[in-house]
KOLBAPA-284614 format. One line per 3 residues: number of its first residue (from 1); for each residue x, y, z of C-alpha. Coordinates in steps of 0.25 Angstrom, whole numbers, plus 5000, padded with zeros to 4 digits. Layout:
// residues N
NUM	X Y Z; ... .
END
This chain:
// residues 381
1	5089 5036 4909; 5085 5021 4909; 5091 5013 4920 .
4	5095 4998 4918; 5092 4988 4928; 5097 4974 4928 .
7	5090 4961 4931; 5098 4961 4944; 5093 4975 4947 .
10	5079 4970 4945; 5080 4958 4954; 5086 4966 4965 .
13	5076 4977 4965; 5065 4966 4964; 5070 4960 4976 .
16	5070 4974 4983; 5055 4975 4979; 5052 4962 4985 .
19	5058 4966 4998; 5051 4979 4998; 5038 4972 4997 .
22	5040 4964 5010; 5037 4977 5017; 5023 4979 5011 .
25	5016 4977 5024; 5025 4985 5033; 5033 4996 5027 .
28	5021 5007 5026; 5021 5018 5026; 5035 5016 5020 .
31	5037 5011 5006; 5042 4996 5004; 5056 4996 5000 .
34	5066 4984 4997; 5081 4985 4995; 5091 4975 4990 .
37	5106 4978 4991; 5115 4971 4980; 5130 4969 4979 .
40	5138 4962 4968; 5124 4956 4963; 5120 4950 4976 .
43	5110 4955 4986; 5117 4959 4999; 5105 4965 5007 .
46	5090 4967 5005; 5079 4973 5014; 5066 4980 5014 .
49	5058 4991 5022; 5050 4983 5032; 5043 4993 5040 .
52	5042 5009 5041; 5052 5014 5051; 5061 5002 5049 .
55	5073 5000 5040; 5072 5003 5026; 5075 4993 5015 .
58	5089 4998 5012; 5093 4998 5026; 5087 4984 5028 .
61	5095 4979 5015; 5108 4985 5021; 5106 4978 5034 .
64	5104 4965 5027; 5117 4966 5018; 5126 4955 5019 .
67	5138 4963 5015; 5142 4978 5012; 5133 4985 5003 .
70	5144 4994 4998; 5143 4995 4983; 5130 4987 4982 .
73	5117 4991 4974; 5104 4993 4982; 5091 4991 4976 .
76	5079 4997 4983; 5064 4999 4979; 5063 5013 4984 .
79	5072 5025 4984; 5080 5025 4997; 5075 5035 5008 .
82	5084 5047 5010; 5077 5053 5023; 5078 5050 5038 .
85	5065 5044 5042; 5063 5033 5052; 5076 5027 5046 .
88	5088 5034 5039; 5089 5036 5024; 5091 5023 5016 .
91	5099 5031 5006; 5110 5035 5016; 5110 5020 5020 .
94	5113 5016 5006; 5124 5026 5004; 5130 5022 5017 .
97	5131 5007 5013; 5138 5010 5000; 5128 5006 4990 .
100	5133 5009 4976; 5119 5008 4968; 5105 5009 4972 .
103	5093 5004 4963; 5080 5011 4967; 5066 5006 4962 .
106	5059 5020 4964; 5061 5033 4970; 5054 5036 4983 .
109	5043 5047 4982; 5043 5050 4997; 5047 5064 4998 .
112	5057 5061 5009; 5064 5052 4998; 5060 5056 4984 .
115	5074 5055 4977; 5082 5059 4990; 5087 5045 4992 .
118	5091 5043 4978; 5098 5056 4978; 5106 5053 4991 .
121	5111 5040 4985; 5115 5046 4972; 5123 5057 4980 .
124	5130 5046 4987; 5135 5041 4973; 5126 5029 4973 .
127	5120 5025 4960; 5105 5025 4960; 5095 5019 4950 .
130	5080 5020 4951; 5068 5013 4944; 5071 4998 4945 .
133	5057 4991 4947; 5051 5005 4950; 5037 5001 4946 .
136	5037 4989 4956; 5043 4999 4967; 5031 5008 4964 .
139	5021 4997 4966; 5028 4992 4979; 5026 5005 4986 .
142	5013 5010 4979; 5007 5015 4992; 5019 5022 4997 .
145	5021 5029 4984; 5007 5033 4983; 5007 5040 4996 .
148	5020 5047 4993; 5016 5052 4979; 5002 5054 4981 .
151	4999 5056 4996; 4989 5045 4997; 4990 5030 4999 .
154	4989 5019 4988; 4975 5015 4988; 4971 5000 4986 .
157	4956 4997 4985; 4952 4983 4987; 4939 4978 4981 .
160	4934 4964 4982; 4922 4960 4973; 4915 4949 4966 .
163	4915 4946 4951; 4903 4956 4950; 4910 4967 4957 .
166	4903 4966 4971; 4909 4967 4985; 4898 4962 4993 .
169	4884 4956 4993; 4872 4965 4993; 4871 4963 5008 .
172	4886 4967 5010; 4892 4954 5012; 4907 4954 5007 .
175	4915 4944 5015; 4921 4938 5007; 4921 4943 4993 .
178	4935 4938 4990; 4942 4925 4994; 4952 4923 5005 .
181	4965 4925 4997; 4960 4939 4992; 4957 4943 5006 .
184	4971 4938 5011; 4977 4947 5000; 4969 4959 5005 .
187	4975 4957 5019; 4989 4959 5012; 4984 4972 5005 .
190	4979 4977 5019; 4993 4973 5025; 5000 4982 5014 .
193	4991 4994 5016; 4993 5005 5026; 4978 5007 5027 .
196	4965 5001 5024; 4953 5010 5020; 4939 5006 5022 .
199	4926 5013 5025; 4916 5013 5036; 4906 5006 5028 .
202	4915 4994 5026; 4918 4994 5041; 4903 4994 5044 .
205	4900 4983 5034; 4912 4974 5035; 4918 4978 5049 .
208	4932 4974 5043; 4945 4974 5051; 4953 4980 5039 .
211	4966 4974 5045; 4977 4965 5040; 4975 4951 5045 .
214	4988 4943 5044; 4981 4929 5044; 4974 4933 5032 .
217	4986 4938 5024; 4991 4929 5012; 5000 4918 5017 .
220	5012 4924 5008; 5010 4938 5015; 5010 4931 5029 .
223	5023 4925 5026; 5030 4938 5025; 5021 4947 5033 .
226	5021 4942 5048; 5008 4945 5056; 5017 4952 5066 .
229	5020 4963 5055; 5006 4966 5051; 5004 4981 5050 .
232	4989 4984 5050; 4984 4995 5040; 4976 5007 5045 .
235	4961 5005 5043; 4955 5018 5037; 4940 5019 5037 .
238	4932 5030 5030; 4922 5033 5041; 4916 5047 5039 .
241	4903 5044 5046; 4910 5037 5059; 4903 5024 5057 .
244	4915 5016 5062; 4914 5011 5076; 4924 5005 5086 .
247	4918 4991 5085; 4922 4989 5071; 4932 4978 5068 .
250	4942 4988 5063; 4945 4992 5077; 4948 4978 5082 .
253	4961 4978 5075; 4971 4987 5081; 4976 4995 5070 .
256	4974 5009 5065; 4960 5013 5060; 4958 5027 5054 .
259	4943 5032 5053; 4942 5042 5042; 4931 5053 5043 .
262	4930 5068 5040; 4936 5080 5048; 4922 5085 5052 .
265	4918 5072 5058; 4928 5068 5069; 4925 5055 5076 .
268	4927 5050 5090; 4937 5039 5091; 4937 5037 5106 .
271	4930 5023 5104; 4939 5018 5094; 4953 5011 5096 .
274	4965 5020 5097; 4970 5015 5083; 4958 5022 5076 .
277	4960 5036 5071; 4951 5046 5063; 4955 5052 5050 .
280	4948 5065 5047; 4947 5070 5032; 4944 5083 5027 .
283	4929 5083 5022; 4932 5093 5011; 4942 5083 5005 .
286	4939 5070 4997; 4939 5060 5008; 4946 5049 5002 .
289	4957 5057 4995; 4959 5064 5009; 4960 5051 5016 .
292	4971 5046 5006; 4979 5058 5009; 4978 5056 5024 .
295	4982 5041 5023; 4994 5045 5015; 4998 5055 5026 .
298	4996 5043 5036; 5006 5035 5027; 4997 5025 5021 .
301	5003 5020 5009; 4992 5009 5004; 4978 5011 5007 .
304	4970 4998 5006; 4955 5000 5004; 4944 4990 5008 .
307	4931 4997 5007; 4917 4997 5002; 4912 5002 4988 .
310	4910 5016 4993; 4924 5019 4997; 4930 5011 4986 .
313	4922 5018 4976; 4926 5032 4982; 4940 5028 4982 .
316	4940 5024 4967; 4932 5036 4963; 4942 5045 4970 .
319	4954 5039 4963; 4960 5035 4976; 4962 5020 4973 .
322	4976 5016 4968; 4973 5001 4967; 4960 4992 4966 .
325	4962 4978 4971; 4950 4970 4967; 4947 4956 4971 .
328	4936 4949 4963; 4929 4937 4969; 4922 4926 4961 .
331	4909 4930 4967; 4896 4937 4961; 4887 4945 4970 .
334	4877 4951 4960; 4872 4965 4958; 4866 4967 4972 .
337	4880 4965 4978; 4888 4977 4982; 4898 4983 4972 .
340	4912 4986 4972; 4913 5002 4973; 4904 5014 4973 .
343	4908 5024 4963; 4902 5037 4957; 4893 5034 4945 .
346	4901 5033 4932; 4894 5037 4919; 4906 5034 4910 .
349	4916 5023 4910; 4927 5033 4907; 4924 5038 4921 .
352	4927 5025 4928; 4940 5024 4935; 4950 5016 4927 .
355	4959 5005 4933; 4970 4997 4928; 4971 4982 4932 .
358	4985 4980 4939; 4984 4965 4942; 4974 4953 4943 .
361	4976 4941 4952; 4968 4929 4956; 4967 4928 4972 .
364	4961 4915 4976; 4947 4915 4969; 4947 4931 4968 .
367	4953 4940 4957; 4961 4952 4961; 4963 4964 4952 .
370	4971 4976 4955; 4968 4989 4948; 4974 5003 4948 .
373	4969 5016 4943; 4974 5019 4929; 4978 5033 4932 .
376	4988 5027 4942; 4996 5021 4931; 4999 5035 4926 .
379	5001 5043 4939; 5005 5041 4954; 4994 5047 4961 .
END
């Protein structure tokens, strides 16, 4: 059955989407959710989920109501929860407040919800309609949805290159390929991620911090994301040969570092800070695929990758990259410079991974391209 949504419905749900997006730096591992309550054509309350363990969007919207919500319509970007977690079920809160109609952008694939919230509302006699701005809702929570549906994070691979596809000079110098504005945007991407993945080779060559530096965030982000609220992503380092040492800059920032190796090679962490942990993977399994499953179990929604050509190529070859974010700088380094990614020899063009261009944008003097695998337009995992 086709559901008709009015222009007013569109506007109120769009407002809920905008509210939800305000939580993109702080809600993980929970999804971003926004809520708008409307009575007699006027917004009487709105809210969004700000942080895991704190009030959900619906609760915050009710708390902000300027009058009784009895008989009102509630717009929410994700199906209201129906289970007792760190907070009570939002579906019950909606019922208790006498809401007449609920408009939901999309169902929640979390097994704890998965239609149960909708069922509770309908059993209480509330009219429920689903699907308004559903594609936008999917995009908003792509990390959470990937983890729920597929048991792994949404993987974003960042690449910075010159016009001729090089990432560093022949000597290894790469600071900086891109301009200041592109690098500021990367800080925003880091801030939205649950974890950053890199490899020991990158740490040995570049000695990066791999953290979020508030002072380097775009000014527009600084205005809505105060420095006191910064949530550092976990730094995840592939280090099967135990080459990482306590003196690396990574450990100068007091936030979690997970060093990844194989089960048969345990490592001594006694010289490392307390926030360092070892992850051991089964050597019989594909290491990167196994890592994705492990990170999902640890509730990582979005995995941001800043790595060298070997790890980048391995991830692409394994089909584990959900989004390529490519920055192209107006420079040329020549054929002796270092390339973008190492991949198996391909003898036929038909064997090359196929990507779809999602967007293109000029960032300062650089060009930013976003690609997604073509198969992801047809399936969720």
